[in-house]
C-alpha positions as CSV (number, residue, x, y, z in Angstrom):
1,M,23.2,3.1,15.0
2,R,19.6,3.9,15.8
3,W,18.3,4.8,19.2
4,T,15.5,3.4,20.8
5,C,13.3,5.0,23.7
6,R,11.9,3.2,26.8
7,E,9.5,4.8,28.8
8,M,10.1,4.2,32.6
9,R,7.3,5.1,35.2
10,P,9.2,4.8,38.8
11,G,6.8,6.1,41.3
12,G,4.5,7.4,38.7
13,N,6.9,9.8,37.1
14,V,7.6,9.5,33.4
15,S,11.3,9.2,32.3
16,F,12.9,8.1,29.0
17,T,16.0,6.0,28.5
18,M,17.9,5.8,25.1
19,T,20.0,2.7,24.2
20,P,21.9,2.6,20.9
21,R,20.6,-0.2,18.5
22,H,22.6,-0.9,15.2
23,D,20.8,-0.2,11.9
24,P,22.2,-2.0,9.0
25,A,20.5,0.6,6.5
26,F,23.0,3.3,7.6
27,Q,26.8,3.3,7.4
28,D,29.0,5.0,10.1
29,T,29.8,7.7,8.0
30,V,26.1,8.6,7.4
31,T,25.6,8.6,11.3
32,Q,28.5,10.7,11.7
33,H,27.3,13.2,9.5
34,A,23.9,13.2,11.0
35,F,25.6,14.4,14.4
36,D,28.9,15.8,13.5
37,P,28.3,19.6,12.1
38,S,31.7,19.6,10.5
39,A,31.1,16.4,8.8
40,F,27.6,17.5,7.6
41,A,29.3,20.8,6.3
42,Q,31.8,18.8,4.2
43,R,28.9,16.5,2.8
44,Q,27.1,19.6,1.7
45,E,30.2,21.0,0.0
46,H,30.7,17.8,-1.8
47,L,27.1,17.9,-2.9
48,G,27.6,21.3,-4.1
49,Q,30.6,20.2,-6.3
50,R,28.8,17.3,-7.9
51,L,25.6,19.5,-8.5
52,S,28.1,22.2,-10.1
53,A,29.7,19.4,-12.4
54,A,26.5,18.1,-13.5
55,V,25.4,21.7,-14.7
56,A,28.6,22.0,-16.3
57,R,28.6,19.2,-18.3
58,I,25.7,20.9,-20.5
59,G,28.7,22.6,-22.2
60,D,26.8,25.8,-23.4
61,A,27.8,28.7,-21.1
62,A,24.5,30.7,-21.9
63,I,22.3,27.6,-21.1
64,V,24.5,26.8,-17.8
65,D,23.8,30.5,-16.7
66,R,20.4,30.2,-17.1
67,V,19.7,26.8,-15.4
68,R,22.3,26.7,-12.7
69,R,20.2,28.4,-10.1
70,P,17.1,26.2,-10.6
71,L,19.1,23.1,-11.0
72,T,21.2,23.6,-7.7
73,E,19.1,25.8,-5.6
74,G,15.5,25.8,-6.8
75,T,12.5,23.8,-5.8
76,S,11.6,20.4,-6.7
77,A,9.1,21.9,-9.2
78,E,11.7,23.9,-11.0
79,V,13.9,20.9,-11.2
80,F,11.2,18.5,-12.4
81,A,10.0,21.3,-15.3
82,L,13.5,21.1,-16.6
83,L,13.4,17.5,-16.8
84,G,10.9,17.7,-19.3
85,D,13.0,20.0,-21.4
86,D,13.2,19.4,-25.1
87,D,17.0,20.0,-25.0
88,R,18.4,16.7,-24.0
89,R,21.7,18.5,-22.4
90,I,19.2,20.1,-20.1
91,S,17.1,17.3,-19.3
92,S,20.1,14.9,-18.5
93,A,21.4,17.6,-16.3
94,A,18.3,17.9,-14.5
95,H,18.1,14.0,-14.1
96,E,21.3,13.9,-12.5
97,C,20.5,17.0,-10.0
98,A,17.3,15.5,-9.3
99,M,18.9,12.3,-7.9
100,L,21.5,14.1,-6.3
101,R,19.2,16.4,-4.4
102,F,16.3,14.2,-3.6
103,A,17.6,10.9,-3.3
104,F,17.2,11.4,0.5
105,I,13.3,11.1,-0.1
106,V,13.8,7.5,-1.5
107,A,16.3,6.8,1.7
108,I,13.7,7.9,4.1
109,V,11.3,5.3,2.6
110,A,14.1,2.7,2.6
111,Q,14.7,3.2,6.1
112,S,10.9,3.0,7.1
113,M,11.1,-0.5,5.7
114,S,14.3,-1.6,7.2
115,F,16.2,-1.9,4.0
116,D,20.0,-2.3,4.1
117,A,22.5,-0.3,2.2
118,D,22.1,-2.6,-1.0
119,R,18.6,-2.6,-1.2
120,R,18.5,1.0,-0.6
121,D,20.9,2.1,-3.3
122,D,18.7,-0.3,-5.7
123,L,15.5,1.4,-4.6
124,V,17.0,4.8,-5.5
125,Q,18.0,3.6,-8.8
126,R,14.8,2.0,-9.7
127,V,12.7,5.2,-8.3
128,F,15.0,7.7,-10.8
129,L,15.2,5.4,-13.7
130,N,13.8,7.0,-16.9
131,L,12.7,10.0,-14.8
132,P,12.7,12.7,-17.7
133,Q,10.6,10.3,-19.9
134,I,8.2,9.8,-17.1
135,V,8.0,13.6,-16.4
136,R,7.6,14.5,-20.2
137,R,5.0,11.7,-20.6
138,A,2.9,13.1,-17.7
139,T,3.1,16.7,-19.1
140,I,2.0,15.7,-22.4
141,N,-0.9,13.8,-20.9
142,G,-2.1,17.0,-19.1
143,V,-1.8,15.6,-15.5
144,G,1.7,16.8,-14.6
145,I,3.1,16.2,-11.3
146,P,2.2,19.0,-8.9
147,D,4.0,17.7,-5.8
148,P,7.4,16.1,-7.1
149,E,8.6,15.3,-3.6
150,G,5.4,13.7,-2.6
151,W,5.2,11.7,-6.0
152,L,8.8,10.4,-5.4
153,A,7.9,9.2,-2.0
154,Y,4.9,7.4,-3.3
155,R,6.6,6.0,-6.4
156,A,9.4,5.0,-3.8
157,H,6.9,3.3,-1.7
158,L,5.2,1.4,-4.5
159,I,8.5,0.0,-5.8
160,A,9.7,-0.9,-2.5
161,R,6.7,-2.9,-2.0
162,Q,7.3,-4.7,-5.4
163,M,11.0,-5.5,-4.1
164,F,9.6,-7.1,-1.1
165,R,7.0,-9.3,-3.3
166,E,10.1,-10.1,-5.7
167,E,12.0,-11.6,-2.5
168,R,9.2,-13.2,-0.8
169,G,7.5,-15.0,-3.6
170,R,4.4,-17.0,-2.8
171,L,3.4,-20.0,-0.8
172,R,2.4,-22.9,-2.8
173,P,1.7,-26.5,-1.9
174,D,4.4,-29.1,-2.4
175,A,4.4,-32.8,-3.0
176,S,5.0,-33.5,0.5
177,G,1.8,-31.9,1.6
178,G,3.3,-28.8,3.1
179,F,3.8,-25.3,1.5
180,S,7.1,-24.0,0.0
181,R,7.9,-20.3,-1.1
182,T,8.6,-19.8,-4.6
183,R,10.7,-17.1,-5.8
184,G,9.3,-13.6,-6.5
185,R,8.7,-12.8,-10.1
186,R,10.5,-9.5,-11.1
187,V,7.9,-6.7,-12.2
188,T,8.9,-4.1,-14.7
189,L,9.0,-0.3,-13.5
190,D,6.5,0.1,-16.3
191,A,4.1,-2.0,-14.4
192,V,4.6,0.6,-11.4
193,D,4.3,3.4,-13.5
194,Q,1.1,2.2,-14.9
195,S,-0.4,2.4,-11.3
196,M,0.7,6.0,-11.0
197,R,-0.5,7.8,-14.3
198,V,-3.6,8.5,-16.1
199,E,-3.5,6.5,-19.5
200,A,-2.4,8.3,-22.4
201,D,-5.0,6.7,-24.6
202,T,-5.7,9.2,-27.6
203,I,-8.7,7.4,-29.2
204,L,-11.7,5.7,-27.6
205,D,-12.9,2.1,-28.5
206,P,-14.8,2.3,-31.9
207,L,-18.6,2.1,-32.0
208,D,-20.6,-0.4,-33.8
209,E,-19.2,-0.4,-37.4
210,S,-22.7,-0.5,-38.7
211,V,-23.5,2.9,-37.2
212,T,-23.8,5.6,-39.6
213,R,-22.3,9.3,-39.3
214,V,-26.2,10.5,-39.3
215,E,-27.1,8.2,-36.4
216,I,-24.1,9.4,-34.3
217,A,-24.9,13.1,-35.2
218,A,-28.7,12.4,-34.2
219,A,-27.4,10.6,-31.0
220,L,-25.2,13.5,-30.1
221,R,-28.1,16.0,-30.4
222,L,-30.0,13.7,-27.6
223,L,-26.7,13.6,-25.8
224,S,-26.2,17.4,-25.7
225,R,-29.5,17.9,-24.0
226,E,-28.5,15.6,-21.2
227,Q,-24.6,16.6,-21.0
228,P,-23.6,19.2,-23.3
229,V,-19.9,19.0,-22.5
230,W,-20.0,15.3,-23.3
231,A,-21.7,15.7,-26.4
232,D,-19.0,18.3,-27.5
233,V,-16.1,16.0,-26.6
234,L,-17.6,13.0,-28.7
235,R,-18.5,15.3,-31.7
236,L,-15.0,16.5,-31.9
237,H,-13.8,13.0,-31.5
238,Y,-16.0,11.0,-33.7
239,L,-17.1,13.5,-36.3
240,D,-13.9,15.8,-36.7
241,G,-11.7,13.1,-35.9
242,L,-9.5,14.5,-33.3
243,R,-7.6,12.6,-30.7
244,L,-8.6,12.9,-27.2
245,D,-5.3,15.1,-26.4
246,E,-6.4,17.4,-29.3
247,V,-9.9,17.6,-27.9
248,A,-8.5,18.6,-24.7
249,V,-6.5,21.3,-26.2
250,K,-9.4,22.4,-28.3
251,L,-11.5,22.7,-25.2
252,G,-8.9,24.2,-23.0
253,R,-9.4,21.3,-20.4
254,A,-7.1,19.0,-18.8
255,H,-6.5,15.8,-20.9
256,G,-7.1,13.6,-17.9
257,T,-10.6,15.2,-17.5
258,V,-11.4,14.7,-21.1
259,R,-10.5,11.2,-21.1
260,N,-12.8,10.6,-18.0
261,D,-15.7,12.4,-19.5
262,A,-15.2,10.8,-23.0
263,Q,-15.3,7.1,-21.3
264,K,-18.7,8.0,-19.8
265,A,-20.1,9.9,-22.6
266,R,-19.2,7.1,-25.0
267,A,-20.9,4.6,-22.7
268,R,-24.1,6.8,-22.9
269,L,-24.1,7.4,-26.5
270,A,-24.0,3.7,-27.3
271,A,-26.9,3.4,-25.0
272,L,-28.7,6.2,-26.9
273,L,-27.9,4.5,-30.2
274,R,-29.3,1.4,-29.2
275,R,-32.6,2.9,-27.9
276,E,-33.0,4.8,-31.2
277,R,-32.3,1.6,-33.2
278,W,-34.9,-0.2,-31.1
279,T,-37.7,2.3,-31.3
280,S,-37.1,2.8,-34.9
281,R,-38.1,-0.8,-35.6
């Protein structure tokens, strides 16, 4: 049940009446927990038991003692840090604990879009699918996830919108001269992730194959007068053969920043190469 408020103004005074309205997105047990303190306490106890079981499945007492607190009581940032752990047992436990502790964020998004219970559960599964791999990839790319709870809400919103598109389809003209709605096309989660992350390109597009190293070095000297940082990035990439993630480590900068600079620098370097070839004719 949800409560709707209606403003009444008898004689200029403001009052509110509340009438219950059924909401299919929440079952009676959920509503009961929201208003019954004893039921809420039981739910919290059950959650604690499930979290403890997830941590215990790691199987190593020393590791369990080390990660128990951050996984069961720590901040979302602490949980997400363990999602990218190289030990698969830790990342699996962190994945389960993240879903148990933060699924409510996705449920709030589902409620805001009037999802029923089935679609809400589907949304939760989609949002948390492959979460350790996504977090690890973001860390490798140097972008990270500084606000995990906000990131989960944003990811849930994008996937929920995609679910609407899948169900709604598109209006297309039919043979009778009217319009019919086609079935929506299911889009993979990779397509959603694509819109949320900085690409992990490790190399830039190659320059003209006819360009020699001497010409590149000369153009880089010109570029260094305009943008020294850009010149350093391209010099390490084209002349020293480092990938962009390696360049970022070498320069002590974020991979996403280096990648953006590299794209702009490459366009400028190509323009300088064309100008030098034109003037040398």
